[in-house]
Structure formats: structure tokens, C-alpha cells
C-alpha positions as CSV (number, residue, x, y, z in Angstrom):
1,M,8.6,-48.5,-66.6
2,T,11.3,-51.0,-67.8
3,S,11.2,-54.3,-65.9
4,R,14.2,-55.0,-63.7
5,Q,13.7,-58.8,-63.4
6,T,16.6,-61.0,-64.7
7,P,17.1,-64.7,-64.8
8,E,18.0,-66.4,-61.6
9,N,21.5,-67.3,-62.8
10,H,22.3,-63.8,-63.9
11,Q,21.5,-61.8,-60.7
12,P,24.0,-59.0,-60.1
13,L,26.3,-59.6,-57.2
14,H,25.3,-56.3,-55.4
15,R,21.7,-57.6,-55.3
16,G,22.2,-60.9,-53.7
17,S,20.3,-62.4,-50.8
18,L,19.8,-59.9,-47.9
19,R,20.4,-62.6,-45.3
20,L,23.8,-63.5,-46.8
21,R,25.0,-59.9,-47.1
22,L,23.9,-59.3,-43.5
23,L,25.9,-62.3,-42.2
24,F,28.9,-61.4,-44.2
25,T,28.9,-57.8,-42.9
26,I,28.7,-59.1,-39.2
27,A,31.6,-61.5,-39.8
28,M,33.7,-58.7,-41.2
29,A,32.8,-56.4,-38.3
30,L,33.8,-59.0,-35.7
31,T,37.4,-59.4,-37.1
32,P,39.0,-56.1,-35.9
33,I,38.0,-56.4,-32.3
34,L,41.3,-55.3,-30.8
35,I,41.3,-52.2,-33.1
36,F,38.4,-50.7,-31.2
37,A,39.9,-51.1,-27.7
38,G,40.9,-47.5,-27.7
39,F,37.4,-46.3,-28.7
40,R,36.1,-47.6,-25.4
41,T,38.7,-45.5,-23.6
42,Y,37.4,-42.4,-25.3
43,L,33.9,-43.2,-24.2
44,N,35.0,-43.6,-20.6
45,A,36.7,-40.2,-20.9
46,Q,33.4,-38.6,-21.9
47,D,31.7,-40.3,-18.9
48,S,34.4,-39.0,-16.6
49,R,33.7,-35.4,-17.7
50,A,30.1,-35.8,-16.4
51,D,31.4,-37.4,-13.2
52,R,33.7,-34.4,-12.6
53,R,30.9,-32.0,-13.1
54,N,28.6,-33.9,-10.8
55,M,31.3,-34.0,-8.1
56,L,31.7,-30.2,-8.2
57,V,27.9,-29.7,-8.3
58,E,27.5,-31.9,-5.3
59,I,30.1,-29.9,-3.4
60,A,28.3,-26.6,-4.5
61,D,24.9,-27.7,-3.5
62,R,25.6,-27.5,0.2
63,A,26.9,-23.9,-0.1
64,L,24.2,-22.8,-2.5
65,D,21.5,-23.9,0.0
66,E,23.0,-21.5,2.5
67,I,23.0,-18.6,0.0
68,E,19.5,-19.3,-1.1
69,Q,18.4,-19.4,2.5
70,V,20.0,-16.0,3.0
71,L,18.2,-14.5,0.0
72,S,14.9,-16.1,1.0
73,T,15.3,-14.6,4.5
74,V,15.9,-11.2,2.9
75,D,12.6,-11.4,1.0
76,T,10.8,-12.3,4.2
77,L,12.4,-9.6,6.3
78,Q,11.6,-7.0,3.7
79,Q,7.9,-7.9,3.9
80,I,8.0,-7.9,7.7
81,Y,9.8,-4.6,8.2
82,S,8.2,-2.8,5.2
83,A,6.0,-0.6,7.2
84,D,8.8,0.4,9.6
85,I,11.2,1.2,6.8
86,V,8.7,3.3,4.9
87,A,8.0,5.1,8.1
88,G,11.6,6.2,8.4
89,R,13.0,3.7,10.9
90,C,15.8,2.3,8.7
91,K,18.5,2.5,11.3
92,R,16.4,0.7,13.9
93,V,15.6,-2.0,11.4
94,F,19.2,-2.4,10.5
95,E,20.3,-2.6,14.1
96,D,17.7,-5.3,14.7
97,I,18.6,-7.4,11.7
98,A,22.4,-7.0,11.3
99,P,23.3,-9.3,14.3
100,R,21.3,-12.1,12.7
101,M,22.4,-11.4,9.2
102,P,26.1,-10.5,8.9
103,Q,25.9,-10.2,5.1
104,L,23.6,-7.1,5.5
105,S,25.4,-3.8,4.9
106,N,22.6,-1.3,4.6
107,V,18.9,-0.7,4.6
108,A,17.2,2.1,2.7
109,Y,13.9,3.4,1.3
110,F,13.7,5.2,-2.1
111,N,10.6,7.2,-2.9
112,E,9.0,7.3,-6.3
113,E,11.6,9.8,-7.5
114,N,14.4,7.3,-6.7
115,V,15.7,9.5,-3.8
116,T,16.4,8.1,-0.4
117,E,13.9,9.2,2.3
118,C,15.3,6.7,4.9
119,I,18.7,5.0,5.1
120,A,20.6,3.2,7.9
121,L,24.1,4.2,6.8
122,G,24.5,7.5,5.2
123,E,22.5,10.7,4.6
124,V,19.0,10.9,3.1
125,G,18.5,12.7,-0.2
126,G,20.8,10.7,-2.3
127,S,19.8,9.1,-5.6
128,T,19.9,5.4,-6.4
129,V,22.9,4.0,-8.2
130,Q,20.6,1.3,-9.8
131,P,18.1,3.3,-11.9
132,A,17.5,0.3,-14.3
133,A,16.4,-1.9,-11.4
134,M,14.1,0.8,-10.0
135,E,12.5,1.2,-13.4
136,Q,11.7,-2.6,-13.4
137,L,9.9,-2.1,-10.1
138,R,8.1,0.9,-11.5
139,Q,6.9,-1.3,-14.4
140,G,5.3,-3.8,-12.1
141,Q,7.9,-6.3,-10.8
142,M,7.6,-6.9,-7.0
143,S,11.3,-7.8,-6.4
144,V,14.6,-7.2,-8.3
145,R,18.1,-8.3,-7.5
146,T,20.9,-6.2,-9.0
147,D,24.4,-7.0,-10.3
148,A,27.3,-6.2,-8.0
149,F,28.1,-2.5,-7.5
150,Y,30.3,-0.4,-5.3
151,G,28.2,0.9,-2.4
152,P,28.8,4.6,-1.8
153,H,27.9,4.3,1.9
154,S,29.2,0.9,2.8
155,Q,32.4,1.5,0.8
156,A,32.3,-2.2,-0.4
157,W,31.0,-4.3,-3.3
158,V,27.4,-5.3,-2.7
159,F,24.4,-7.0,-4.3
160,S,21.2,-5.2,-3.7
161,T,17.7,-6.7,-3.2
162,L,14.9,-4.2,-4.1
163,R,11.3,-4.7,-3.2
164,R,8.4,-2.5,-4.7
165,V,6.3,-0.4,-2.3
166,N,2.7,0.5,-3.3
167,D,0.5,3.2,-1.9
168,V,-3.1,2.7,-0.7
169,D,-4.3,2.8,-4.4
170,G,-1.8,0.2,-5.5
171,E,0.4,2.6,-7.3
172,Y,4.2,2.7,-7.3
173,A,5.4,4.5,-4.2
174,G,9.1,3.6,-4.2
175,A,11.3,0.7,-3.1
176,I,12.9,-0.9,-0.1
177,S,16.6,-1.8,-0.6
178,F,18.7,-4.4,1.4
179,A,22.4,-4.3,0.4
180,L,24.3,-7.6,0.9
181,Q,28.1,-7.4,1.1
182,T,29.9,-9.7,-1.4
183,E,32.4,-10.5,1.3
184,G,29.7,-11.6,3.7
185,I,28.2,-13.9,1.0
186,I,31.6,-15.4,0.3
187,R,32.2,-16.1,4.0
188,T,28.8,-18.0,3.9
189,L,30.2,-20.1,1.1
190,Q,33.5,-20.8,2.9
191,L,31.6,-22.1,5.9
192,T,30.9,-25.2,3.9
193,N,33.4,-28.1,4.5
194,L,35.3,-28.1,1.2
195,P,38.1,-30.3,-0.1
196,D,41.5,-28.5,0.0
197,D,41.7,-28.1,-3.8
198,V,38.1,-26.8,-4.3
199,E,37.4,-23.0,-4.4
200,L,34.0,-21.3,-4.2
201,A,33.5,-17.8,-5.4
202,I,30.6,-15.6,-6.7
203,S,30.0,-13.6,-9.8
204,D,27.4,-11.1,-11.0
205,G,25.6,-11.2,-14.4
206,E,28.4,-9.2,-16.0
207,G,31.1,-11.8,-15.1
208,Q,32.7,-9.8,-12.3
209,I,34.1,-12.3,-9.7
210,F,34.5,-11.9,-6.0
211,G,36.3,-14.1,-3.5
212,S,38.5,-15.9,-6.0
213,S,42.3,-16.3,-6.1
214,R,42.1,-18.1,-9.4
215,F,40.0,-15.9,-11.6
216,V,39.8,-12.1,-12.3
217,E,36.7,-12.2,-14.5
218,L,34.4,-14.8,-16.0
219,P,33.7,-15.1,-19.8
220,L,30.2,-13.8,-20.5
221,E,29.6,-16.9,-22.7
222,W,29.9,-19.1,-19.6
223,I,27.3,-16.9,-17.8
224,R,25.0,-17.2,-20.8
225,L,25.3,-21.0,-21.0
226,A,24.8,-21.4,-17.3
227,T,21.7,-19.1,-17.1
228,G,18.5,-21.2,-16.7
229,D,20.5,-24.5,-16.2
230,D,19.7,-25.9,-12.7
231,D,22.5,-28.5,-13.0
232,G,25.3,-26.1,-14.0
233,E,27.7,-26.2,-16.8
234,L,31.3,-27.6,-16.7
235,F,34.0,-25.6,-18.3
236,V,37.8,-26.1,-18.5
237,A,40.1,-23.1,-17.9
238,Q,43.8,-22.7,-18.0
239,D,45.8,-21.3,-15.0
240,D,49.5,-20.4,-15.2
241,E,50.2,-22.0,-11.8
242,L,47.6,-24.7,-11.4
243,G,47.3,-25.7,-15.1
244,S,43.9,-27.0,-16.2
245,L,40.9,-26.2,-14.0
246,D,37.5,-27.7,-13.9
247,V,34.9,-24.9,-13.4
248,V,31.2,-25.2,-12.8
249,V,29.0,-22.1,-13.0
250,R,25.7,-22.3,-11.1
251,A,23.0,-19.6,-11.1
252,I,21.7,-18.6,-7.7
253,V,18.0,-18.0,-7.2
254,D,17.2,-15.6,-10.1
255,D,20.1,-15.6,-12.5
256,R,21.5,-12.3,-11.1
257,M,24.2,-14.0,-9.0
258,Y,26.3,-17.1,-9.9
259,A,28.4,-19.5,-7.8
260,I,31.8,-20.4,-9.3
261,I,33.1,-23.8,-8.2
262,S,36.6,-24.8,-9.4
263,R,39.3,-27.4,-8.8
264,P,42.3,-28.7,-10.7
265,S,41.4,-31.1,-13.5
266,P,42.3,-34.7,-12.8
267,G,44.1,-35.0,-16.2
268,L,43.7,-37.7,-18.9
269,F,45.2,-40.6,-17.0
270,S,43.3,-40.8,-13.8
271,E,40.6,-42.7,-12.1
272,F,38.0,-40.4,-13.6
273,T,39.0,-41.0,-17.2
274,L,40.3,-44.6,-17.4
275,E,38.9,-47.8,-16.1
276,P,40.9,-51.1,-15.7
277,I,40.8,-53.2,-18.9
278,E,39.5,-56.2,-16.9
279,T,36.2,-54.3,-16.0
280,V,35.4,-54.0,-19.7
281,G,36.0,-57.6,-20.6
282,I,36.6,-59.1,-24.0
283,P,33.2,-60.8,-24.1
284,L,31.4,-57.5,-23.6
285,L,33.5,-55.8,-26.2
286,S,32.8,-58.6,-28.7
287,F,29.1,-58.4,-28.0
288,S,29.1,-54.6,-28.4
289,L,30.9,-54.8,-31.7
290,A,28.5,-57.5,-32.9
291,L,25.6,-55.3,-32.2
292,V,27.2,-52.4,-33.9
293,A,28.0,-54.5,-37.0
294,A,24.4,-55.8,-37.0
295,W,23.1,-52.3,-36.8
296,L,25.3,-51.1,-39.6
297,A,24.2,-54.0,-41.7
298,V,20.5,-53.5,-41.0
299,D,20.9,-49.8,-41.6
300,G,22.7,-50.2,-44.9
301,L,20.7,-53.1,-46.3
302,V,17.3,-52.7,-44.8
303,L,16.6,-49.4,-43.0
304,K,17.8,-47.2,-45.8
305,W,15.6,-49.0,-48.3
306,L,12.6,-49.1,-45.9
307,A,13.0,-45.3,-45.5
308,R,12.7,-44.9,-49.2
309,L,9.7,-47.2,-49.3
310,R,8.1,-45.2,-46.5
311,R,8.7,-42.0,-48.5
312,L,7.2,-43.6,-51.5
313,A,4.2,-44.7,-49.4
314,L,3.7,-41.1,-48.1
315,I,3.8,-39.8,-51.7
316,Y,1.1,-42.3,-52.7
317,G,-0.8,-41.6,-49.5
318,E,-1.1,-38.0,-50.6
319,G,-2.7,-39.1,-53.8
320,H,0.2,-38.7,-56.2
321,Y,-0.3,-42.1,-57.8
322,N,1.4,-41.0,-61.0
323,F,4.8,-40.8,-59.3
324,R,7.2,-43.5,-60.6
325,I,10.2,-45.1,-58.7
326,G,12.5,-45.0,-61.7
327,D,16.0,-46.2,-60.8
328,E,15.7,-45.4,-57.1
329,F,15.7,-49.1,-56.1
330,E,18.2,-50.2,-58.7
331,N,20.8,-51.2,-56.0
332,A,18.4,-52.5,-53.4
333,P,18.3,-56.2,-52.3
334,D,16.1,-58.4,-54.4
335,E,13.3,-58.7,-51.8
336,I,13.0,-54.9,-51.4
337,A,13.3,-54.2,-55.1
338,N,10.5,-56.7,-55.9
339,F,8.4,-55.1,-53.2
340,A,9.0,-51.6,-54.6
341,T,8.0,-52.9,-58.1
342,T,4.8,-54.4,-56.7
343,F,4.1,-51.2,-54.9
344,D,4.6,-49.2,-58.1
345,G,2.1,-51.5,-59.9
346,M,-0.4,-51.2,-57.1
347,A,-0.2,-47.4,-57.4
348,N,-1.0,-47.6,-61.1
349,R,-4.1,-49.6,-60.4
350,I,-5.2,-47.3,-57.6
351,A,-4.7,-44.3,-59.8
352,E,-7.0,-45.8,-62.4
353,R,-9.7,-46.6,-59.8
354,D,-9.2,-43.2,-58.1
355,A,-9.9,-41.4,-61.4
356,K,-13.1,-43.4,-61.9
357,L,-14.2,-42.8,-58.3
358,R,-13.6,-39.0,-58.6
359,S,-15.5,-38.9,-61.8
360,A,-18.4,-40.8,-60.2
361,I,-18.4,-38.6,-57.1
362,A,-18.4,-35.4,-59.2
363,T,-21.3,-36.7,-61.2
364,R,-23.2,-37.6,-58.0
365,D,-22.5,-34.2,-56.4
366,A,-23.7,-32.4,-59.5
367,A,-26.9,-34.5,-59.5
368,V,-27.5,-34.0,-55.8
369,K,-27.0,-30.2,-56.1
370,E,-29.4,-30.2,-59.1
371,I,-31.9,-32.0,-56.9
372,H,-31.5,-29.4,-54.1
373,H,-31.8,-26.6,-56.6
374,R,-35.0,-28.0,-58.1
375,V,-36.5,-28.7,-54.7
376,K,-35.7,-25.1,-53.7
377,N,-37.4,-23.8,-56.9
378,N,-40.4,-26.0,-56.3
379,L,-40.7,-24.8,-52.7
380,Q,-40.6,-21.2,-53.9
381,I,-43.4,-22.0,-56.3
382,V,-45.4,-23.5,-53.5
383,A,-44.7,-20.4,-51.4
384,S,-45.9,-18.2,-54.2
385,F,-49.1,-20.3,-54.5
386,L,-49.7,-19.8,-50.8
387,N,-49.1,-16.1,-51.1
388,L,-51.7,-15.8,-53.9
389,Q,-54.1,-17.9,-51.9
390,R,-53.6,-15.7,-48.8
391,R,-54.6,-12.6,-50.8
392,Q,-57.9,-14.2,-51.7
393,V,-58.8,-15.2,-48.1
394,E,-60.6,-12.6,-46.0
395,D,-60.6,-14.4,-42.7
396,P,-57.6,-12.9,-40.6
397,N,-57.0,-16.2,-38.8
398,A,-56.9,-18.1,-42.1
399,R,-54.5,-15.5,-43.6
400,E,-52.2,-15.8,-40.5
401,V,-52.2,-19.6,-40.9
402,I,-51.3,-19.4,-44.6
403,S,-48.6,-16.8,-43.8
404,A,-47.1,-19.1,-41.1
405,A,-47.1,-22.1,-43.6
406,R,-45.4,-19.9,-46.2
407,H,-42.7,-18.8,-43.8
408,R,-41.9,-22.5,-43.0
409,I,-41.7,-23.3,-46.6
410,D,-39.4,-20.4,-47.2
411,A,-37.2,-21.7,-44.4
412,L,-37.0,-25.1,-46.1
413,S,-36.2,-23.3,-49.4
414,I,-33.3,-21.5,-47.8
415,V,-31.9,-24.9,-46.4
416,H,-31.9,-26.4,-49.9
417,Q,-30.4,-23.3,-51.4
418,T,-27.6,-23.4,-48.9
419,L,-27.0,-27.1,-49.6
420,Y,-26.5,-26.7,-53.4
421,Q,-24.3,-23.7,-52.9
422,H,-22.2,-25.4,-50.3
423,E,-19.1,-27.3,-51.3
424,R,-19.8,-30.2,-48.9
425,L,-23.3,-31.6,-49.4
426,E,-23.4,-33.4,-46.1
427,T,-23.0,-30.3,-43.8
428,V,-24.3,-26.8,-43.6
429,H,-22.2,-23.8,-42.5
430,M,-24.6,-22.3,-39.9
431,Q,-23.3,-18.7,-39.9
432,P,-24.3,-17.7,-43.5
433,F,-27.3,-20.0,-43.5
434,L,-28.9,-18.6,-40.4
435,E,-28.0,-15.0,-41.3
436,A,-29.8,-15.5,-44.7
437,L,-32.8,-17.0,-42.8
438,L,-33.0,-14.1,-40.3
439,S,-32.7,-11.6,-43.2
440,H,-35.7,-13.3,-44.9
441,L,-37.7,-13.3,-41.6
442,A,-37.0,-9.6,-41.0
443,G,-38.7,-8.8,-44.3
444,A,-41.4,-11.4,-44.3
445,L,-42.6,-10.5,-40.7
446,G,-42.4,-6.8,-41.3
447,M,-39.9,-6.1,-38.6
448,G,-38.9,-2.7,-40.0
449,E,-42.5,-1.4,-40.0
450,S,-43.0,-2.7,-36.4
451,G,-39.8,-1.1,-35.0
452,V,-38.3,-4.5,-34.2
453,D,-34.5,-5.0,-34.8
454,I,-33.2,-8.6,-35.2
455,Q,-29.6,-9.3,-34.3
456,S,-27.4,-12.4,-34.7
457,D,-24.4,-13.9,-32.8
458,I,-23.7,-17.0,-34.8
459,A,-20.4,-19.0,-34.2
460,D,-18.4,-20.6,-37.0
461,I,-20.1,-24.0,-36.7
462,D,-20.9,-26.7,-39.2
463,R,-23.9,-29.0,-38.6
464,P,-25.2,-32.0,-40.5
465,A,-27.6,-31.2,-43.3
466,D,-30.3,-33.3,-41.5
467,D,-30.1,-30.9,-38.5
468,A,-30.3,-27.7,-40.6
469,I,-34.1,-28.0,-41.3
470,P,-35.3,-28.5,-37.7
471,V,-32.9,-25.8,-36.5
472,A,-34.2,-23.3,-39.1
473,L,-37.8,-24.2,-38.3
474,F,-37.2,-23.9,-34.6
475,I,-35.8,-20.4,-35.0
476,L,-38.7,-19.5,-37.3
477,E,-41.3,-20.5,-34.7
478,A,-39.5,-18.8,-31.8
479,V,-39.0,-15.5,-33.8
480,T,-42.6,-15.6,-35.0
481,N,-43.8,-16.0,-31.4
482,A,-41.7,-13.1,-30.3
483,M,-43.1,-10.9,-33.0
484,K,-46.6,-11.8,-32.0
485,Y,-46.5,-11.6,-28.3
486,A,-43.3,-9.8,-27.0
487,F,-43.6,-6.2,-28.2
488,G,-45.9,-3.2,-28.2
489,D,-46.0,-0.2,-30.5
490,D,-42.4,0.8,-29.5
491,G,-40.9,-2.4,-30.9
492,G,-37.8,-3.9,-29.5
493,T,-34.9,-6.3,-30.2
494,I,-34.6,-10.0,-31.0
495,T,-31.2,-11.7,-30.7
496,V,-30.5,-15.1,-32.1
497,R,-27.3,-16.6,-30.7
498,L,-25.7,-20.0,-31.6
499,Q,-22.5,-20.9,-29.6
500,E,-20.5,-23.9,-28.5
501,A,-20.5,-24.6,-24.8
502,G,-18.3,-27.6,-23.9
503,D,-19.9,-30.8,-25.3
504,E,-23.1,-28.9,-26.3
505,I,-24.2,-26.4,-28.9
506,V,-26.6,-23.8,-27.4
507,L,-29.2,-22.0,-29.5
508,Q,-30.9,-19.0,-27.8
509,I,-33.6,-16.7,-29.1
510,I,-33.8,-13.6,-26.8
511,D,-36.2,-10.7,-26.8
512,D,-36.4,-7.6,-24.6
513,G,-40.2,-7.4,-24.7
514,F,-42.9,-7.7,-22.1
515,G,-41.8,-11.0,-20.6
516,A,-44.0,-13.2,-18.4
517,E,-44.1,-14.9,-15.1
518,Q,-41.8,-18.0,-14.9
519,S,-44.8,-20.3,-14.4
520,D,-46.3,-19.1,-17.7
521,A,-42.9,-19.4,-19.4
522,D,-42.5,-23.0,-18.2
523,N,-46.0,-23.9,-19.6
524,N,-44.8,-24.6,-23.1
525,G,-47.2,-27.5,-23.7
526,S,-50.0,-25.2,-24.8
527,T,-52.2,-26.1,-27.8
528,G,-50.4,-23.5,-30.0
529,L,-48.9,-25.1,-33.1
530,G,-45.7,-23.1,-32.7
531,S,-45.0,-24.4,-29.2
532,R,-45.8,-28.0,-30.3
533,L,-43.5,-27.6,-33.3
534,M,-40.6,-26.3,-31.2
535,T,-41.0,-29.2,-28.8
536,A,-41.0,-31.6,-31.7
537,F,-37.9,-30.0,-33.3
538,A,-36.0,-30.2,-29.9
539,K,-36.7,-33.9,-29.7
540,Q,-35.6,-34.4,-33.3
541,L,-32.3,-32.7,-32.5
542,R,-31.9,-34.7,-29.2
543,G,-31.9,-31.4,-27.4
544,T,-33.3,-29.9,-24.3
545,L,-35.7,-27.0,-24.6
546,S,-36.1,-24.4,-21.8
547,Q,-37.8,-21.0,-21.6
548,T,-37.1,-18.3,-19.0
549,S,-38.7,-15.0,-18.4
550,K,-39.6,-12.3,-15.9
551,P,-42.3,-9.5,-16.4
552,G,-40.6,-6.6,-18.0
553,E,-37.3,-8.3,-18.6
554,G,-38.0,-10.1,-21.9
555,F,-38.2,-13.8,-22.9
556,V,-35.4,-16.4,-23.5
557,V,-35.9,-19.6,-25.5
558,E,-32.9,-21.9,-25.2
559,L,-32.2,-25.2,-27.0
560,R,-29.1,-27.3,-26.0
561,M,-28.1,-29.9,-28.5
562,P,-25.3,-32.5,-28.1
563,K,-22.2,-31.7,-30.1
564,E,-21.4,-35.3,-30.7
565,T,-24.5,-35.8,-32.8
566,A,-23.1,-33.6,-35.6
567,E,-19.8,-35.5,-35.7
568,K,-21.5,-38.9,-36.0
569,K,-23.8,-37.8,-38.7
570,V,-21.0,-36.3,-40.8
571,G,-19.0,-39.4,-40.4
572,N,-21.8,-41.7,-41.7
573,F,-22.1,-40.0,-45.1
């Protein structure tokens, strides 16, 4: 890369001292203070919009509390009178509720075919005018509120609240319907003490408005923006008589009914949009401009170049040391340009060392894998010697001891085979490793001839290589014991399970053989070599060994190992 250093007396002007350029920029920014006086006015206008919305929302909150209380009361009354309505006493329920709830216009019960079996006003046998809502109840919803519709019996616009009815088996058996007159809901809104120029109305989800002298319908886009917004959205509408109107749309309860709060906009020149000049103050304006100028200076002279340095560091951090900065810092201040040049040189040196380290690691890995391969071959030779020796021994006990030793050596051989085949030498992927071990044991112990089936449930877990040998030998001893003592001539099943359980890793060897009394199962300190080895392996793995059994219900050997041990060992390689 071509050097960018020049003699001190020939530094380009655009690469002067960072400090001088910063001070010059701030001085230039402080000059046009009066020019930005109008900008403060614009900011106040934006704040006034929020104030106007908050004022309308505050007015609406009182009215919405009443509406939400009415809808909450409807839910409660539907649950209380559910049995009476399903039993056909709709008129009596309506007569009982109507004096206390003037918004209520009808009570009905629809069966599972969406036909009325009970209705307070009108004749039974009619079909629902809201099949989509009934289908929602049929699909599992407990309560649905509809958009506004013209009630055929009440001869008025209503909102309907439907509640699902289940039979004794919990299946859909119809729905209870309470119809609420829009006029009654509007009267509830108007009971709130409102300023003279504020109007409250309601709308359904389709934008149809009720109780408004200012609007005929509401834009669906306003409904969409207000849905799910607890604070409400402020919109500005134009009226031929009133001019500009502030409109806040608030969803009521479940986004099926909306409150529309409106009042004439205060206009640009009002207490909402303008504040007296003296409240701003020249000192505050000067200070604000100074901060803005400083920020612009820092952003243009420091932050921009630091962002490029950060991007360069990320590139080097990902190992791309051959990346070169080129002319990217050509126009940067001297301090940052020199730092970038140093950074580039450092990357060159790291790239050279990185290449040497990678080569050394590759050589080391190849050597370690070769060692594991040779150890595995040597262990197989030892196992073959033991197998030949076993054939020459006539004592059954001696033959059994030699066979057990050969199985343990085979397990060690499988560990080393896994290590030199695994990409990471410090860990062992337990699933293929244990499945290979169990496959070997099935053949070596003659499970097929004995009618014993071995099954595995091994989770996708990595353990340190130092843990693989004791785990393999622990499984070997447990499976061998099960083959010796658990089954009769009919055979059985042995299941090896390795799973994560919170902060522990749990290894279980389960058979469905004869089983034993729990007192005999707990006595794992016998003189048998297998029991002593399992206890030793459990201590080596910092685990807890337990054995449970009942006569006729099989035998379970469980080893709980701390999960943290694996992480610490892997980190120390």
C-alpha cells in the first residue's frame, strides 16, 4: 500500500488538526442564531399536536369507562342468566335486566343450527343475521362482539354480544345473544360532562358512524391505525361548516367498536402551537445551537471516521486480514488516518502469525488423530490377543473374565476411533459414539441369540473426550450385568437413554427383566468387579449413581452428571 505520510509543512488543508476544524465549525454554527428562531416555532407546533390529542383522549377516557363497564356487565349477565336463557326464559330475563341496562334491546338463544329457540322480542325460528360471528363461536371462541347491524326485531341499529353455549360434553350447543342499541350507547357517552365544542360518537369496524352530526362515515384507514392502539390516534378532518377538526379514534374493549371524539382544530396561531418568545430565551437557543453545531462537527469529523474504523475492525475480527483500506481514509483527519494506517499494518502482521498458527494447529491435529488411530489399532490387537487366549482357556470363569476385559478394551477402542474421526478432538458427539458402542455390545454379548433387544434414546449432546471413556465403560458394565442377571430364556429389552435435565445430564440403563427388591437394588457395594467399576466411574464423572427396581418390573441404573463439568473441560483445551 502506498504511504500517505507527507512532510509537516505540506499537509493538505482538508486534513488539518481535528481540534481546529471542530472549533471552526462550532464558531460558524453560532453565527446564524436568529435564522433558526422559526425552527423552534415548528417544534412547538409538533408538541401542540400531541397536546391536542392528549386533551381529547383525556375527555374520552371518562366516557369510555362507562362503555367498558356496560360491556363488562353484559359479559357477567350472560354468564349469570345462561341457564335461564337456554331453558327458554328469554322474555323474563329481558324484563329483569332492561330496567337496569337501558342499552339492552333484545335477548335471544340460537341453537347449533343458528336458529332462535328463545327470544325476548320477536318470534322463535328465525335465523341469525350474523353467521360469521356464530362460526367463530363454533370454532372455539367463548365471546364475540359484532359490527353494527339493523336489528329485525328491535327495528334499530344494534351491536350484538354473543356467548358460546356448550353441552354436557363440552361441544358447541349454540349461543346467547344480547343486542345493545347504538342510541343507548350514545346516550351513555353523552352523559359525560363534555365541553361545548366536543362531540362523542361511535363507529363499528366497517367505519359506520352513529350519533354524529359531523361525520357520515369514517375512513377505514383511520380504523386500521387505531386498532390495537390504547392511546388512540389523532387525525385532522375538514368540515364545510366547522373547518378543520381534530379527531381521535379509540378502540373500545375488543376492537369491534370505536369511540370517535372530535372538536374544531385550534389553528396554527393559538396557545397550543405557539409559546411566547420570552419563554424560549436567547441563552437557551444559543446553547441549543452550540450543541447542534458540536454534534455536527463530531459527526462529520469523528463519528463518520470512527464508524469506518469500526467496520474495518469487524472485517479484521472475522479473520479477513488481507483486506486493505485503500483510499477510504484519504480525506480523514491526520489522527484518524494515522490510526487507520497503523491498524492496516497490524492486520498484516496478524495475518502472517495467523497463517503460521493455522499451519501449526493443522499439524498438531493430524498428529493427535494419528495417535488416536494407532491407539485404536493397538487396542484392537490386544483385544484379538485376549480373544485367542480365551479360546485356549477351558475354565468357564476364566473365559468370562477374559471376555469382560476384551469388551472393556473394545469400548476404549471405539472411543479412540470416534476421536480421530471427529472434527473437534476435545469433544465427543455422544449420539453416534454410543450407538456404535451399543451395536458392538449387541454382537459381542450375543443379544440376538438370547432374544434380547437393545434400544437407544440418545440426545444430541457433546461431552469432553475425558468423559467419553468412563461413560462408555459405565454403560458396558451396566449392560453386561443386565445380560447376566435380568432375563430368562424369553429374553427382553434393554434401553439406554442419555438426556439433558436442567443443569444435569442423566444416563439411564433400563431393563424389563426379573427385577429385585429395592433393598437388594440399593446394595451396590457388592464385591462384584462390575459394581465397583460403575461406582468408580460415577465418582470420576462427579455424578450420582442410583439403582431402582421392583420384582417383576425390571431394573433401572441411573447416573446424574453435572452439565457444567463438560463446559469447563471444553473451555480448558
